[in-house]
N, C-alpha and C positions, 0 to 999 in steps of 0.2 A: 867746536868739535863734530857739530851735526848740522846739516843742512837738508832741506827738503826741496823737490820738485815735483811738478805735475802739470798737465796740460788738459785742455778741454776744447771741444769744437766751437766755432764761431761763424758767422756770416758777415761778410762786409760787402756791401754793394752787390748783394745776391750771390755772392761768390763764396764757397766754403774755404775756411782757413782755421786758423788755431789761436788759442790763447794760452800763455804760458805764465807759470808763477815759479821763481826761485826764491826761497826764503831762509832766514834763520828764524830764531826766536826773537831777534831783534828788528830785523828788516826784511821787506818782501820787495821783489822787483817783478812787475807784470809786464808782459809783452803781448800786445793785443793786436789780432789782425795778421799774425805772421803765419808762415807754413809749419808744417810739423817736422821739417828737417832738423836733425841734430845741429846744423851749421847755425841755425838760428840762436841756440844757446852758447855755442863755441864762439861766435862772433861777439856776443854780449860779454862772455868772461875774457876774452882777449883784451878788452878794454881795461881790466882790471888786474889781470895777472902779469904784473911786472916781476913778481917773485913767486914762483910756483910753489916754494915750500910754505908760503901763508896759507895755502889751499889743501893742506894735506888732512882734510877731515873727511866725514863719513856723508855721502849724500843718499838719502832715504827715497826711493823711486818704486814705480812699477817695473815691469820687465821690457818696457818698449826699448826697441834696439838702439835707439840714439844714445841713450844713457852711458853705455860701456865706452862710447868715444870720449867722454869728459875725464878731466885728470882728478878724479875723486875714487876713493873707495866706496863702493855701492852697497847698500843694504836694500835689498828686495823686500817689498810689502808683503808682510804675511796675511794681511786682509784680501789683498787679491789672490793670493795662493789659496785661502781658505775659501773664498768664492768658487775658485776653479774645482777644488775638491768636492765641495757640496754639490756643484753642478753635475759631476760625474755620478755622485751616488744618485741624484734624482734621475739621472738617464738610464741607469741599470739598477733598478730596485730589485730585481730577482737574483742578482749574481752575488753569492755570499762573499766571494774573494774580493769583490769590487766594495761591498759594504763594510766588510771587516777593515779593509786598509783605510777607506774614506773615514770611517768613524775614530780610528786610533788616530790618523793623522790630524784630522780636524780638531780632536781634543787638544793635542799638544800645540797646534798654531795658536789656539785660542788662549791655552795657558801662558804662551810666551807673550802675547799681546797684552794679557791681564797684569803680568808680572811687573811691567814698566811703571805702573801706577800704584804698586803696592807699598804701602809704608812701612817697609822692614830694613833692618840694618843691612849693610853692604855685604857681609860676610853670608848672610841668609839669602840675600838676592843671588849672588854669584853660585852658591851652591844648588839653588833651585834651576838656576840658568843652564848650569852645566848638566843637570838631571834631565831637563827638557831637550837640551840639544841632544845628549845621547840617545834619547828615545826617539827622536826624529830621525837621526842617522840610522838607528836600528831598524825603524820601519821602512825607510827608503833604500836600505841596503837588502831587505828581505827578498828571496826569490819570488817572482810574480809571473804569471802567465797572461793577465788580460791587458791588451795594449794600452787602455787608459790608465791603468795603474803603473805600467811601465813609463808612460810618458811623463806622470808627475814624479816618479821616482829618479828619472834621467835629470829633471831640473835640480834636484837636490844633490845628485851625485856630480854633476859638472860644474855646480856653482857654489861650493862650500865657502868660498871667499866673499860671496855677495850675500850670505844668508845668516850669519851668526856674529855679526858686530854687536848687536843687542845683548849678547851672552858675554862679550868681553868688556863692554863699556856700558854701564846702565844709563848713561845720558842719552844713548841711542835707542830709540823705540824700534820695535819689530813691525811697526806699520807706519803708513804714510798719511794717518788720519789728520795731523797738522795742516799738511798741504791742501788735502781735499776741502778742509774747513775754510781754508784761505780762499779757494776758488769759489766756493759756494755763491757769494755775491754776484760774481760774474755769470755763473750758471743761472741763477734766478733772472737776472737782468735780460740774458739771452732769451729765456722762456717768455718773458713779459713782452720784449722788444721784437723778437725774431731776428735780432741782429741790429747791424749799423748800416748807414748808407755811404759812408766814406772813411778815410783814415782819421780824420778829424774826430768824427763821432766815435770812432774806437777809441781814440785818446782820451776824448770826454768820459 
C-alpha cells in the first residue's frame, strides 16, 4: 500500500552522480552511481511491471520533478514542505503576513506528521486527519499578498492529489523519513570516503 523513494548525491571516479533508494517496509533497492534522471527509476521498474495494477500504491517522495513520471499515486513529503516554510519565515522575520502564515501552516504540517505514530483508534485518527487537512486547505486558500506566501499556497492548491493520502489511509505517512533513514548509511559512507573510484566500488 505504501512505498518510498529518495536520492542523494554520489561521486564515482571523480564525477558527480546520484544514488537512489526505492523501498517498501519489506525490501529496498539501491541504485548507486546513476544519474538523477527519472529514466533510471523507470528503467528499473519496467523490469518488474508486467502487471501495472500490482503497483497501484502510494509512493512517498519529495517534490523532485522525476517522480510524477512514475506510475504511482504520490504523497509529497511534509518534512520537506515544512523546511521550506520555516526557511521563508526565517528570511522575512519582520513581515507579519509571512510570520502568521508560516506559523499556522508549520503547526499543521507538524501535526500531520505526528499523527502517523499516534496510538489512537482508527475513527479518532481519521477525524483528526480530516480536521488537519481542512485547516491546511483553509490556510492555503486564504488571500495573500506576499509572493513567498503565494508560492507555498500554489503548491497546495495545484497538488491536492499528492498531499493528502495520509489523511485517507493511515498506513501512509505524511513524511519520507523512512527513506531518508534508509539512505543514511550511503550518506555517511560518502562523507567518509568522498565517493568511489569505479562502478565496482559503487556496487560494493
